[in-house]
Structures are given as structure tokens and as C-alpha cells.
Backbone as CSV, one residue per row, in Angstrom:
resi,resn,N_x,N_y,N_z,CA_x,CA_y,CA_z,C_x,C_y,C_z
1,UNK,-12.460,2.008,47.776,-12.522,3.139,47.089,-11.488,4.067,47.699
2,UNK,-11.201,4.306,48.755,-10.100,5.134,49.255,-8.695,4.772,48.847
3,UNK,-8.624,3.368,48.768,-7.336,2.807,48.508,-7.137,3.040,46.820
4,UNK,-8.192,2.666,46.182,-7.687,2.951,44.888,-7.905,4.175,44.145
5,UNK,-8.396,5.174,44.896,-8.073,6.700,44.525,-6.891,7.128,45.256
6,UNK,-6.413,6.595,46.061,-5.283,6.977,46.891,-5.435,8.053,47.588
7,UNK,-6.545,8.380,48.393,-6.907,9.423,48.987,-6.134,9.608,50.457
8,UNK,-6.125,10.248,51.210,-5.187,10.281,52.582,-5.739,9.603,53.091
9,UNK,-4.434,9.043,53.636,-4.803,7.758,54.978,-4.945,6.334,53.989
10,UNK,-5.099,6.349,52.663,-5.007,4.948,52.117,-3.959,4.063,52.452
11,UNK,-4.041,2.847,52.288,-2.984,2.215,52.238,-2.175,1.755,51.329
12,UNK,-0.764,2.147,51.211,-0.282,1.681,49.762,0.529,0.328,50.048
13,UNK,0.442,-0.422,51.132,1.048,-1.847,51.234,-0.497,-2.492,51.157
14,UNK,-1.249,-2.502,50.837,-2.401,-3.327,50.535,-2.395,-4.253,49.920
15,UNK,-2.475,-5.679,49.985,-2.260,-6.785,49.317,-2.670,-6.408,47.789
16,UNK,-3.677,-5.892,47.460,-4.277,-5.639,45.967,-3.477,-5.077,45.329
17,UNK,-3.054,-4.094,45.628,-1.714,-3.404,44.931,-0.834,-4.232,44.107
18,UNK,-0.374,-5.194,44.663,0.604,-6.153,44.150,-0.255,-7.050,43.051
19,UNK,-1.662,-6.949,43.276,-2.152,-8.159,42.387,-2.295,-7.497,41.159
20,UNK,-2.453,-6.074,41.251,-2.801,-5.500,39.608,-1.362,-4.456,39.306
21,UNK,-0.249,-4.990,40.247,0.896,-3.894,39.976,1.334,-4.063,38.079
22,UNK,1.218,-5.339,37.420,1.255,-5.219,36.317,0.554,-4.232,35.209
23,UNK,-0.738,-3.871,35.580,-1.698,-3.127,35.090,-1.633,-1.633,35.916
24,UNK,-0.926,-1.406,36.826,-0.772,0.058,37.271,0.476,0.653,36.695
25,UNK,1.508,-0.261,36.419,2.797,0.331,36.109,2.646,1.309,34.965
26,UNK,1.883,0.874,33.936,2.053,1.809,32.526,0.997,2.871,33.011
27,UNK,0.052,2.613,33.556,-0.598,3.779,33.906,0.000,5.151,34.495
28,UNK,1.093,4.581,35.725,1.380,5.396,36.388,2.859,6.017,35.221
29,UNK,3.186,5.207,34.629,4.447,5.757,33.469,4.109,6.676,32.672
30,UNK,2.741,6.576,32.324,2.178,7.694,31.369,1.924,9.018,32.360
31,UNK,1.402,8.841,33.569,1.223,10.084,34.343,2.585,10.747,34.691
32,UNK,3.741,9.788,34.879,5.178,10.402,35.168,5.342,11.270,34.118
33,UNK,5.237,11.087,32.795,5.922,11.425,31.574,4.922,12.591,31.320
34,UNK,3.911,12.933,31.707,3.171,14.369,31.210,3.689,15.283,31.594
35,UNK,3.514,16.373,30.434,4.130,17.578,31.053,3.018,18.463,31.471
36,UNK,2.744,18.099,32.815,1.749,18.869,33.714,2.226,19.659,35.120
37,UNK,1.547,20.725,35.322,1.829,21.292,36.648,1.760,20.313,37.586
38,UNK,2.706,20.286,38.461,2.794,19.409,39.890,2.335,19.910,40.979
39,UNK,0.854,20.392,40.697,-0.003,21.085,41.717,-0.992,19.971,42.363
40,UNK,-1.347,20.117,43.737,-2.149,19.263,44.154,-3.387,18.705,43.278
41,UNK,-4.125,19.907,42.817,-5.215,19.618,42.063,-4.888,18.745,40.889
42,UNK,-3.400,18.657,39.991,-3.524,17.898,39.019,-2.965,16.614,39.546
43,UNK,-2.409,16.703,40.406,-2.034,15.387,41.070,-3.066,14.590,41.302
44,UNK,-4.294,15.135,41.784,-5.693,14.237,42.166,-6.329,13.728,40.768
45,UNK,-6.153,14.730,40.112,-6.752,14.609,38.678,-6.135,13.163,37.884
46,UNK,-4.816,13.400,38.183,-4.113,12.023,37.716,-4.399,10.685,38.308
47,UNK,-4.308,10.781,39.577,-4.672,9.852,40.333,-5.916,9.027,40.234
48,UNK,-7.003,10.046,39.884,-8.293,9.803,39.645,-8.548,9.106,38.177
49,UNK,-7.813,9.613,37.581,-7.887,8.977,35.869,-7.475,7.537,35.889
50,UNK,-6.327,7.184,36.699,-5.945,5.739,37.087,-6.967,4.949,37.714
51,UNK,-7.668,5.606,38.334,-8.566,4.695,39.261,-9.662,4.646,38.256
52,UNK,-9.894,5.731,37.570,-11.317,5.240,36.626,-10.986,4.066,35.635
53,UNK,-9.658,4.236,35.233,-9.223,3.241,34.401,-9.446,2.010,35.058
54,UNK,-8.923,1.710,36.254,-8.989,0.240,36.859,-10.353,-0.043,37.065
55,UNK,-11.280,0.667,37.197,-12.624,0.521,37.713,-13.412,-0.249,36.387
56,UNK,-13.070,0.638,35.148,-13.530,0.087,33.904,-12.834,-1.004,33.596
57,UNK,-11.606,-1.486,33.793,-11.201,-2.720,33.511,-11.768,-3.847,34.336
58,UNK,-12.425,-3.530,35.522,-12.973,-4.288,36.349,-14.461,-4.751,35.826
59,UNK,-14.964,-3.518,35.270,-16.607,-3.707,35.101,-16.380,-4.675,33.427
60,UNK,-15.603,-4.303,32.608,-15.800,-4.787,31.138,-15.002,-6.279,31.408
61,UNK,-14.396,-6.471,32.269,-13.397,-7.986,32.757,-12.282,-8.011,31.544
62,UNK,-11.720,-6.883,31.184,-10.628,-6.837,30.205,-9.670,-5.394,30.306
63,UNK,-8.362,-5.800,30.417,-7.494,-4.803,30.373,-7.695,-3.889,29.364
64,UNK,-7.086,-2.502,29.449,-7.307,-1.530,28.510,-6.415,-1.740,27.436
65,UNK,-5.466,-2.768,27.386,-4.704,-3.159,26.174,-5.382,-3.473,25.280
66,UNK,-6.332,-4.127,25.385,-7.313,-5.103,24.301,-8.617,-3.880,24.102
67,UNK,-8.952,-2.661,24.680,-9.965,-1.883,24.303,-10.027,-1.451,22.934
68,UNK,-10.873,-1.177,22.314,-11.152,-0.521,20.990,-11.222,1.131,21.073
69,UNK,-11.013,1.559,19.821,-11.130,2.869,19.984,-12.633,3.386,20.310
70,UNK,-13.566,2.402,20.029,-15.071,2.760,20.399,-15.213,2.841,21.773
71,UNK,-14.290,1.945,22.609,-14.724,1.665,23.896,-13.711,3.082,24.565
72,UNK,-12.645,3.096,24.097,-12.316,4.472,24.641,-13.263,5.701,24.568
73,UNK,-13.695,5.887,23.526,-14.597,6.961,23.021,-15.870,6.981,23.984
74,UNK,-16.329,5.785,24.326,-17.469,5.689,25.215,-17.057,6.087,26.687
75,UNK,-15.751,6.153,27.210,-15.296,6.168,28.510,-15.362,7.835,28.352
76,UNK,-14.410,8.350,27.228,-14.146,9.780,27.074,-15.452,10.514,26.985
77,UNK,-16.642,10.027,26.020,-17.613,10.753,25.955,-17.682,11.942,24.891
78,UNK,-18.667,12.034,24.180,-18.456,13.175,23.194,-18.651,14.542,23.600
79,UNK,-18.769,14.788,24.742,-18.626,15.980,25.531,-18.579,15.602,27.291
80,UNK,-18.176,16.845,27.801,-18.031,16.763,28.986,-19.473,16.257,30.021
81,UNK,-20.474,16.453,29.388,-21.782,16.015,30.038,-22.101,14.557,30.030
82,UNK,-21.595,13.978,28.753,-21.571,12.660,28.419,-20.488,11.891,29.200
83,UNK,-19.459,12.210,29.321,-18.359,11.710,30.370,-18.959,11.556,31.639
84,UNK,-19.371,12.597,32.363,-19.885,12.732,33.467,-21.232,11.561,33.650
85,UNK,-22.011,11.270,32.895,-23.024,10.340,33.112,-22.346,9.017,32.897
86,UNK,-21.123,8.533,32.259,-20.502,7.303,32.297,-19.493,7.160,33.388
87,UNK,-18.918,8.148,33.734,-17.850,7.787,34.648,-18.381,7.845,35.964
88,UNK,-17.605,7.302,37.159,-18.274,7.440,38.486,-17.954,8.647,39.044
89,UNK,-19.136,9.057,39.992,-19.581,10.094,40.242,-18.644,10.887,41.029
90,UNK,-17.429,10.365,41.397,-16.526,11.099,42.166,-15.442,11.478,41.021
91,UNK,-15.700,11.335,39.685,-14.481,11.540,38.813,-14.944,13.082,38.242
92,UNK,-14.144,14.200,38.496,-14.405,15.525,38.215,-13.986,15.724,36.670
93,UNK,-14.516,16.898,36.337,-14.362,17.144,34.927,-12.943,17.122,34.665
94,UNK,-11.888,17.743,35.344,-10.653,17.478,35.168,-9.816,16.282,35.019
95,UNK,-10.530,15.222,35.065,-10.186,14.153,35.064,-10.189,13.525,33.451
96,UNK,-10.878,14.081,32.662,-11.063,13.534,31.288,-9.994,13.562,30.380
97,UNK,-9.286,15.147,30.534,-8.316,15.198,29.949,-7.057,14.282,30.017
98,UNK,-6.919,14.059,31.106,-5.812,13.075,31.403,-6.352,11.593,31.193
99,UNK,-7.518,11.437,31.029,-8.028,10.013,30.485,-7.741,9.982,28.935
100,UNK,-7.855,11.055,28.210,-7.627,11.409,27.209,-5.772,11.090,26.762
101,UNK,-5.219,11.470,27.633,-3.509,11.414,27.383,-3.145,9.667,27.710
102,UNK,-4.277,8.963,28.597,-3.861,7.478,28.484,-4.521,6.695,27.161
103,UNK,-5.600,7.172,26.941,-6.236,6.521,25.710,-5.408,6.747,24.193
104,UNK,-4.572,8.013,24.269,-3.763,8.377,23.065,-2.727,7.492,23.437
105,UNK,-1.919,7.193,24.656,-0.708,6.721,24.586,-0.648,5.237,24.604
106,UNK,-1.791,4.756,25.391,-1.939,3.301,25.606,-2.938,2.449,24.813
107,UNK,-3.785,3.359,24.068,-4.539,2.845,23.188,-4.745,3.275,21.754
108,UNK,-3.579,4.095,21.640,-3.536,4.680,20.249,-4.849,5.531,19.500
109,UNK,-5.415,6.195,20.643,-6.650,6.837,20.332,-6.466,8.098,19.849
110,UNK,-7.019,8.325,18.518,-6.711,9.583,18.016,-8.054,10.003,17.270
111,UNK,-9.145,9.880,17.792,-10.469,10.223,17.050,-11.033,11.256,18.098
112,UNK,-10.202,12.369,18.258,-10.530,13.800,18.921,-11.768,14.610,18.637
113,UNK,-11.871,14.363,17.130,-12.794,15.083,16.242,-13.880,14.718,16.753
114,UNK,-14.142,13.507,17.620,-15.439,13.282,18.069,-15.537,13.715,19.456
115,UNK,-14.808,14.511,19.955,-14.871,14.550,21.733,-15.300,16.153,21.851
116,UNK,-15.944,16.510,20.768,-16.587,17.997,20.829,-15.437,18.997,21.310
117,UNK,-15.685,19.968,21.812,-14.707,21.113,21.904,-13.627,20.720,22.989
118,UNK,-12.687,20.019,22.398,-11.555,19.217,23.323,-10.475,20.127,23.108
119,UNK,-9.666,20.343,24.433,-8.401,21.202,24.005,-7.193,20.407,23.635
120,UNK,-7.007,20.192,22.353,-6.035,19.658,21.724,-4.623,20.444,21.945
121,UNK,-4.486,21.395,22.279,-3.266,22.073,22.557,-2.859,21.835,23.709
122,UNK,-3.800,21.616,24.974,-3.558,21.159,26.098,-3.150,19.832,26.133
123,UNK,-3.692,18.958,25.505,-3.377,17.604,25.322,-1.685,17.409,24.700
124,UNK,-1.692,18.099,23.735,-0.399,17.999,22.970,0.790,18.446,23.805
125,UNK,0.513,19.653,24.610,1.692,19.966,25.380,1.881,18.953,26.636
126,UNK,0.975,18.386,26.905,1.064,17.369,28.235,1.906,16.263,27.475
127,UNK,1.582,15.724,26.388,2.209,14.814,25.939,3.422,14.846,25.228
128,UNK,3.664,15.852,24.326,5.053,16.067,23.774,5.920,17.120,24.449
129,UNK,5.378,17.907,25.291,6.010,18.933,26.009,5.701,20.347,25.584
130,UNK,5.414,21.296,26.617,5.037,22.457,26.201,5.891,23.240,25.646
131,UNK,7.200,23.220,25.506,8.230,23.981,24.896,8.401,23.514,23.358
132,UNK,8.434,22.518,23.264,8.335,21.822,22.029,7.421,22.232,21.282
133,UNK,6.145,21.907,21.643,4.971,22.600,20.990,4.740,23.869,20.446
134,UNK,5.022,24.847,21.508,5.020,26.164,21.467,6.078,26.461,20.466
135,UNK,7.130,25.864,20.424,8.324,26.080,19.446,8.229,25.848,17.815
136,UNK,7.373,24.387,17.874,7.079,24.344,16.319,5.744,25.178,15.701
137,UNK,4.888,25.173,16.933,3.796,26.102,16.160,4.468,27.549,15.708
138,UNK,5.299,28.321,16.699,5.890,29.746,16.469,6.551,29.697,15.094
139,UNK,7.305,28.225,14.778,7.921,28.378,13.285,6.642,28.491,12.139
140,UNK,5.854,27.828,12.464,4.508,28.095,11.142,3.871,29.710,11.397
141,UNK,3.841,29.983,12.722,3.026,31.256,12.705,4.059,32.399,12.102
142,UNK,5.572,32.278,12.246,6.003,33.308,11.789,6.163,33.207,10.089
143,UNK,6.151,32.164,9.496,5.755,32.230,8.038,4.584,32.756,7.781
144,UNK,3.381,32.417,8.439,2.197,32.907,8.017,2.098,34.541,8.355
145,UNK,2.856,34.864,9.411,2.875,36.414,9.790,3.446,37.033,8.271
146,UNK,4.740,36.613,7.940,5.584,37.105,6.559,4.469,37.306,5.728
147,UNK,3.546,36.487,5.531,2.579,36.612,4.420,1.508,37.215,4.448
148,UNK,1.401,37.651,5.921,0.237,38.720,6.078,-1.165,37.919,6.482
149,UNK,-0.977,36.713,6.895,-2.167,36.040,7.758,-2.383,36.079,8.915
150,UNK,-3.738,36.422,9.273,-4.154,36.465,10.592,-3.642,35.395,11.726
151,UNK,-3.537,34.135,10.826,-3.100,33.142,11.491,-1.937,33.452,12.378
152,UNK,-1.056,34.498,11.653,0.485,34.740,12.107,0.506,35.739,13.675
153,UNK,-0.946,36.226,13.781,-0.759,37.095,14.957,-0.706,36.075,16.383
154,UNK,0.011,36.649,17.199,-0.048,35.940,18.303,-1.383,35.802,19.052
155,UNK,-2.193,36.329,18.951,-3.608,36.040,19.812,-4.424,35.201,18.958
156,UNK,-3.971,34.613,17.811,-4.892,33.917,17.273,-5.051,32.354,17.759
157,UNK,-5.852,31.771,18.036,-6.271,30.494,18.566,-6.768,29.364,17.694
158,UNK,-6.733,29.899,16.536,-7.393,28.738,15.292,-5.897,27.764,14.977
159,UNK,-4.846,28.639,14.846,-3.606,27.846,14.198,-3.102,26.579,15.238
160,UNK,-3.131,27.275,16.610,-2.308,25.935,17.569,-3.735,24.852,17.620
161,UNK,-4.822,25.142,17.219,-5.837,23.623,17.298,-5.395,22.903,16.386
162,UNK,-5.260,23.662,15.076,-5.162,22.633,13.935,-3.977,22.142,13.783
163,UNK,-2.814,22.841,14.418,-1.556,22.256,14.394,-1.385,21.120,15.196
164,UNK,-2.027,21.467,16.460,-1.818,20.282,17.885,-2.523,19.062,17.084
165,UNK,-3.952,19.193,16.365,-4.313,17.908,15.841,-3.496,17.266,14.854
166,UNK,-2.844,17.825,14.063,-1.923,17.439,13.080,-0.485,16.558,13.920
167,UNK,-0.070,17.475,15.036,0.759,16.639,15.778,0.105,15.325,16.492
168,UNK,-0.778,15.568,17.050,-1.731,14.317,17.523,-1.711,12.931,16.430
169,UNK,-2.175,13.260,15.322,-2.662,12.066,14.218,-1.112,11.600,13.939
170,UNK,-0.148,12.580,13.958,1.163,12.156,13.175,2.028,11.647,14.238
171,UNK,1.637,11.330,15.797,2.483,10.970,16.763,3.685,11.691,16.752
172,UNK,3.762,12.691,16.379,5.028,13.523,16.310,4.732,15.200,16.447
173,UNK,5.332,16.062,17.131,5.204,17.338,17.311,6.333,17.968,16.277
174,UNK,7.102,17.330,15.404,7.773,17.998,14.750,7.432,18.387,13.283
175,UNK,7.718,19.649,12.763,7.031,20.010,11.433,7.853,19.286,10.582
176,UNK,9.185,18.693,10.494,9.671,17.810,9.817,8.848,16.334,9.293
177,UNK,8.134,15.936,10.076,7.303,15.087,10.039,5.918,15.062,9.523
178,UNK,5.590,16.337,9.089,4.303,16.171,8.517,4.459,16.314,7.111
179,UNK,4.033,15.099,6.803,3.728,14.758,4.877,2.864,15.156,4.400
180,UNK,2.556,15.073,3.358,1.615,15.574,2.265,0.297,14.790,2.971
181,UNK,0.756,13.368,2.744,-0.345,12.309,3.253,-1.245,12.790,4.473
182,UNK,-0.567,13.280,5.337,-1.236,13.550,6.738,-2.205,14.601,6.407
183,UNK,-1.876,15.570,5.504,-2.804,16.691,5.055,-4.098,15.920,4.395
184,UNK,-3.859,15.709,3.626,-4.706,14.666,2.525,-5.708,13.768,3.273
185,UNK,-5.188,13.290,4.368,-5.917,12.361,5.508,-7.076,13.008,5.881
186,UNK,-6.684,14.300,6.596,-7.580,15.317,7.269,-8.428,15.756,6.428
187,UNK,-8.246,15.931,5.220,-9.270,16.539,4.183,-10.300,15.424,3.734
188,UNK,-9.639,14.114,3.887,-10.358,13.008,3.358,-11.421,12.397,4.176
189,UNK,-10.908,12.349,5.340,-11.786,11.789,6.486,-12.679,12.939,7.116
190,UNK,-12.735,14.116,6.657,-13.471,15.313,7.323,-13.160,15.762,8.588
191,UNK,-12.016,15.578,9.120,-11.654,15.884,10.512,-11.858,17.289,10.763
192,UNK,-11.589,18.193,9.951,-11.873,19.670,9.896,-12.966,20.129,8.987
193,UNK,-13.272,21.286,9.483,-14.417,21.860,8.543,-14.324,23.192,8.668
194,UNK,-15.087,23.933,7.858,-15.129,25.499,7.727,-13.879,26.507,7.943
195,UNK,-13.845,27.323,9.007,-12.573,27.933,9.216,-11.333,27.046,9.480
196,UNK,-11.435,25.886,10.023,-10.245,25.195,10.426,-9.813,24.496,9.225
197,UNK,-10.381,24.315,8.197,-10.263,23.504,7.090,-9.492,24.599,6.461
198,UNK,-9.593,26.050,6.358,-9.174,27.159,5.617,-7.700,27.003,6.347
199,UNK,-7.537,27.184,7.798,-6.291,27.027,8.340,-5.382,25.972,8.140
200,UNK,-6.053,24.697,7.851,-5.329,23.651,7.747,-4.487,23.925,6.213
201,UNK,-5.176,24.472,5.250,-4.661,25.075,4.017,-3.665,25.874,4.393
202,UNK,-3.794,26.878,5.157,-2.491,27.645,5.302,-1.263,26.904,6.134
203,UNK,-1.645,26.466,7.139,-0.553,25.518,7.552,0.416,24.599,6.648
204,UNK,-0.375,24.037,5.652,0.348,23.042,4.736,1.251,23.844,3.988
205,UNK,0.594,25.254,3.433,1.448,25.915,2.774,2.635,26.467,3.425
206,UNK,2.406,26.820,4.636,3.647,27.029,5.713,4.622,26.083,5.722
207,UNK,4.093,24.816,5.654,5.101,23.509,6.130,5.849,23.522,4.808
208,UNK,5.108,23.368,3.566,5.537,23.557,2.268,6.681,24.470,1.942
209,UNK,6.561,25.682,2.442,7.519,26.707,2.548,8.804,26.174,3.152
210,UNK,8.698,25.546,4.267,9.989,25.179,5.169,10.384,23.900,4.456
211,UNK,9.866,23.328,3.330,10.299,22.114,2.541,10.391,20.945,3.146
212,UNK,9.095,20.705,3.898,8.503,19.550,4.487,7.498,18.615,3.669
213,UNK,6.539,19.249,2.961,5.394,18.574,2.307,5.095,19.463,0.749
214,UNK,4.375,18.731,0.010,3.704,19.552,-1.294,2.714,20.468,-0.854
215,UNK,2.849,21.505,-1.822,1.626,22.417,-1.763,0.498,22.079,-1.886
216,UNK,-0.483,22.665,-1.138,-1.818,22.043,-1.410,-2.590,22.685,-2.896
217,UNK,-3.327,22.106,-3.034,-3.927,22.181,-4.349,-4.920,23.339,-4.068
218,UNK,-5.240,24.053,-5.190,-5.912,25.415,-5.027,-7.410,25.317,-4.419
219,UNK,-7.633,24.060,-4.493,-9.387,23.506,-4.092,-9.418,23.002,-2.907
220,UNK,-8.234,22.749,-2.012,-8.180,22.238,-0.963,-8.810,23.147,0.059
221,UNK,-8.942,24.400,-0.084,-9.749,25.023,1.208,-10.763,25.799,0.637
222,UNK,-11.548,26.295,1.426,-12.798,27.436,1.291,-12.479,28.678,0.924
223,UNK,-11.711,28.960,-0.081,-10.955,30.385,-0.241,-10.040,30.069,0.618
224,UNK,-9.146,31.183,0.753,-7.856,31.141,1.099,-7.800,31.391,2.591
225,UNK,-7.161,31.029,3.509,-7.395,30.718,5.009,-7.079,32.119,5.548
226,UNK,-7.997,32.997,5.957,-7.657,34.084,7.033,-6.610,34.873,6.731
227,UNK,-6.517,35.190,5.366,-5.417,36.446,5.241,-5.944,37.744,5.607
228,UNK,-4.954,38.542,6.083,-5.627,39.947,6.533,-6.253,40.755,5.697
229,UNK,-7.363,41.664,5.706,-7.933,42.314,5.025,-8.977,41.565,4.242
230,UNK,-9.858,42.269,3.452,-11.053,41.708,3.117,-10.876,41.768,1.508
231,UNK,-9.842,42.418,1.026,-9.725,42.436,-0.502,-9.395,41.266,-1.111
232,UNK,-10.623,40.358,-1.440,-10.335,38.883,-1.631,-10.036,38.821,-3.163
233,UNK,-10.333,39.804,-4.032,-10.002,39.761,-5.516,-8.345,40.174,-5.399
234,UNK,-8.152,40.961,-4.750,-6.464,41.379,-4.805,-5.763,40.391,-3.976
235,UNK,-6.337,39.656,-2.906,-5.409,38.502,-2.414,-5.378,37.509,-3.441
236,UNK,-6.348,37.175,-4.299,-6.336,36.102,-5.196,-5.180,36.185,-6.256
237,UNK,-4.959,37.498,-6.547,-4.226,38.167,-7.539,-2.682,37.580,-6.734
238,UNK,-2.746,38.063,-5.694,-1.305,38.282,-4.905,-1.044,36.417,-4.709
239,UNK,-2.030,35.590,-4.394,-1.828,34.468,-4.341,-1.374,33.469,-5.499
240,UNK,-1.735,34.208,-6.833,-1.571,33.535,-7.895,-0.254,33.852,-8.265
241,UNK,0.290,35.251,-7.846,1.665,35.480,-8.366,2.636,34.668,-7.423
242,UNK,2.061,34.420,-6.036,3.036,33.972,-5.115,3.294,32.221,-5.638
243,UNK,2.237,31.730,-6.158,2.427,30.288,-6.860,3.383,30.298,-7.798
244,UNK,3.317,31.144,-8.610,4.161,31.014,-10.433,5.562,31.805,-10.080
245,UNK,5.615,32.718,-8.832,7.041,33.396,-8.721,8.354,32.527,-8.654
246,UNK,9.301,32.639,-9.530,10.457,32.070,-9.119,11.645,32.496,-8.229
247,UNK,11.266,33.358,-7.177,11.778,33.936,-6.148,11.883,32.902,-5.031
248,UNK,12.819,32.904,-4.105,12.822,32.104,-3.120,11.554,32.046,-2.136
249,UNK,11.580,30.806,-1.350,10.232,31.291,-0.583,10.102,32.250,0.595
250,UNK,11.634,32.638,1.177,11.438,33.652,2.166,11.222,35.140,1.315
251,UNK,11.831,35.311,0.099,11.532,36.406,-0.615,10.414,36.648,-1.102
252,UNK,9.763,35.304,-1.577,8.192,35.582,-2.128,7.354,35.931,-1.121
253,UNK,7.609,35.265,0.210,6.633,35.687,1.496,7.135,37.087,1.799
254,UNK,8.284,37.874,1.702,8.359,38.982,2.039,7.347,40.126,0.992
255,UNK,7.423,39.712,-0.207,6.831,40.538,-1.573,5.408,40.278,-1.205
256,UNK,5.253,39.105,-0.812,3.523,38.653,-0.381,2.876,39.605,0.635
257,UNK,3.615,39.661,1.767,3.359,40.546,2.693,2.948,41.986,2.380
258,UNK,4.011,42.751,1.663,3.822,43.866,1.255,2.568,44.169,0.081
259,UNK,2.518,43.216,-0.563,1.241,43.326,-1.524,0.049,43.040,-0.734
260,UNK,0.113,42.506,0.301,-1.367,42.127,0.792,-1.656,43.660,1.327
261,UNK,-0.719,44.224,2.125,-0.707,45.276,2.828,-1.405,46.475,1.490
262,UNK,-0.790,46.412,0.585,-1.417,47.244,-0.284,-2.945,47.134,-0.431
263,UNK,-3.230,45.815,-0.924,-4.474,45.476,-1.055,-5.370,45.998,0.478
264,UNK,-4.872,45.922,1.579,-5.561,46.342,2.875,-5.961,48.077,2.784
265,UNK,-4.933,48.419,2.260,-4.873,49.991,2.066,-5.817,50.328,1.109
266,UNK,-5.911,49.779,-0.203,-6.996,50.061,-1.314,-8.225,49.675,-0.991
267,UNK,-8.669,48.538,-0.327,-10.023,48.526,0.225,-10.432,49.293,1.129
268,UNK,-9.547,49.854,1.887,-9.947,50.940,3.002,-10.200,52.146,2.342
269,UNK,-9.189,52.629,1.345,-9.039,53.948,1.166,-9.607,54.451,-0.287
270,UNK,-9.385,53.207,-1.204,-10.018,53.328,-2.548,-10.671,51.861,-2.939
271,UNK,-11.877,51.623,-2.571,-12.526,50.403,-2.762,-12.813,50.480,-4.037
272,UNK,-12.673,51.170,-4.999,-12.916,51.113,-6.267,-11.748,50.485,-7.074
273,UNK,-10.498,50.685,-6.503,-9.289,49.786,-6.902,-8.812,48.704,-6.178
274,UNK,-9.925,48.044,-5.613,-9.556,46.792,-5.008,-9.209,45.769,-5.743
275,UNK,-9.401,45.657,-7.086,-9.141,44.899,-8.120,-7.890,45.488,-8.768
276,UNK,-6.690,44.681,-8.800,-5.470,45.345,-9.564,-5.772,45.734,-11.050
277,UNK,-6.684,45.251,-11.553,-6.902,45.838,-12.944,-7.670,46.989,-13.171
278,UNK,-8.148,47.545,-12.128,-8.674,48.869,-11.835,-7.386,49.785,-11.467
279,UNK,-6.428,49.677,-11.236,-5.317,50.531,-10.776,-4.822,51.434,-12.079
280,UNK,-4.788,52.902,-11.639,-4.502,53.759,-12.497,-3.157,54.431,-11.933
281,UNK,-2.508,55.207,-12.972,-1.109,56.176,-12.632,-1.383,56.989,-11.148
282,UNK,-2.683,57.468,-11.251,-3.177,58.049,-10.318,-3.156,57.429,-8.834
283,UNK,-3.752,56.166,-8.901,-3.794,55.050,-7.950,-2.354,54.833,-7.185
284,UNK,-1.373,54.726,-8.214,-0.331,54.497,-7.553,0.518,55.552,-6.951
285,UNK,0.129,56.719,-7.694,0.682,58.157,-6.978,0.268,58.476,-5.691
286,UNK,-1.343,58.044,-5.471,-1.891,58.059,-3.906,-1.178,57.024,-3.155
287,UNK,-0.809,55.979,-3.571,-0.232,54.767,-2.706,1.096,55.354,-2.096
288,UNK,1.899,55.908,-3.114,3.418,56.503,-2.941,3.378,57.430,-1.798
289,UNK,2.289,58.407,-1.979,2.041,59.423,-1.391,1.733,58.939,-0.001
290,UNK,1.086,57.905,0.567,0.674,57.417,1.537,1.672,56.856,2.323
291,UNK,2.381,56.465,1.446,3.946,55.589,1.917,4.865,56.891,2.555
292,UNK,5.052,57.981,1.746,6.061,58.978,2.253,5.175,60.327,2.872
293,UNK,4.029,60.026,3.130,3.690,61.366,3.782,3.704,61.267,5.289
């Protein structure tokens, strides 16, 4: 086992390495291509991930090339606790994310929704590159920020999770490759729910504004995804205007952001005027005074 895990004083020239050379090379290639810090801790985890895969190949008497999605899932486990039960005792928790990268790149495994609270952002950065993933998420965040979405805030964690799921499913980190069919698939297969489904709705709107997919239908999200403020009626009116306006996407986004700010002010200062139909000249005058005061 010292040799297989390549621990200190292992024998790199042992005859067994030549026997499994063809099996080992793709595993080493995956590790070499991951965008991961070159620390001793990470190198140990990557080496142990390879060892776990080699042990499992011996156990099932079949190379990983022939494993089904269910077999990869059994190895990864539905959560960290299940992984520990199925993996060798020496495989630490830090090994599982690297195994997921191998499952994705060598086994075309994409059923990450079955893995519990799995770090899709970390996995995407390792596979596609940190700078590339961060840059594409920033493009979406900028559009959503212009529209007044909380998802546009830099401290939001929901947008990266949803975006990275899309990148992984699409085998590409580029927004240009996110087609309408992909968004429809995520909804049809129930891969996201609750707030994450609402965030998907917002992401599709942003990708549409960038010119890469169709607008989501009005019924694809549970309400509108996390726009700032609680004036839901006001927000519905703004969204209706946005959907029917003939302005350019950027101009519409700028106006929408301003309208949402008005709605937040109205909800906080004049709750009785949270519905645009309840606005009067006096309400308008009060808003203008708030701007110029």
C-alpha cells in the first residue's frame, strides 16, 4: 500500500507500476490538468485519489473506463459520511472532490445533484480554471447587478453554485455555450429547487440579455429570483415593463435598476404606495424630494 499511495520511501521502479502503466497514465493526466494549489496537502489528496481508483478497479475487476454512473456514484457517496464508509480507511475527506473530478473527466459523471452539499464552484474551478470560471460568473453578476438583483452582489453564493452546475452539465465554462435546451433540461430533470430554481431563472434572463439563449417563460421560476427589496407587486410591474419594452437590453437594465430602487424606497417609506397604481402626485413629489434632499 505504501507503493500504491506513493508515500515517503515508496519504490517508483517497482515492477507493478509498469503493469498498470496504461491505467495510470490517464489518472495522472487528469491530476496534472487540474487547477489546484500545489501544496503538499493537495498533492497527497490527488495521489490518494489515484490510489482509491486503482484499488476499486482491482475490487470490481474492471477498469474505470467501463464504470457506469451508478458505480461512480457508489464510490463518491451521497455525502461525505457515505464516502467514508465505502472508501479505504486511509482516504481522507479531501480525496472525494478529486475523485469527483476524475469521475467527470474520465467517466462523464454529471449527477452532482445526488452528492449532497457538494462544492460545485471548487470543482468547476479545478476543471475549467479559476480565472475562466470567475470571469464568466462576473459577466452574469454584472447584468444582474444592473437589474437590482441580490444575486448581483459580490457576497452572494447562490449564483456561483447555479452557474457552475450549468458549466459542468454543459462541459463548458463559456456563457456563449449555454443554450435554452440546457436550462429546460435542468428544470425538466428537477436538478434544482427552491431558491436555486429562482436563481436559474435569473441566470437565464442574464444569458438571454447577453444574446446566447431564449428568455425563460414567466412560469419557470417560483416568483422572480431574489430581486432586491420586498415590494413584490412593484417588482411584477417592473418585470412586465422590462419584458415588453423596446429599449436595448442595456438601457432596459439601467431603467429597471432605477425602478427597483424606487420600489424599495416606496416599500420602506410609503408601504401604502408599494403598488404603482396607488401612486399620486404627492407620492411623486415626495420621491423627488427624497432624491434632491
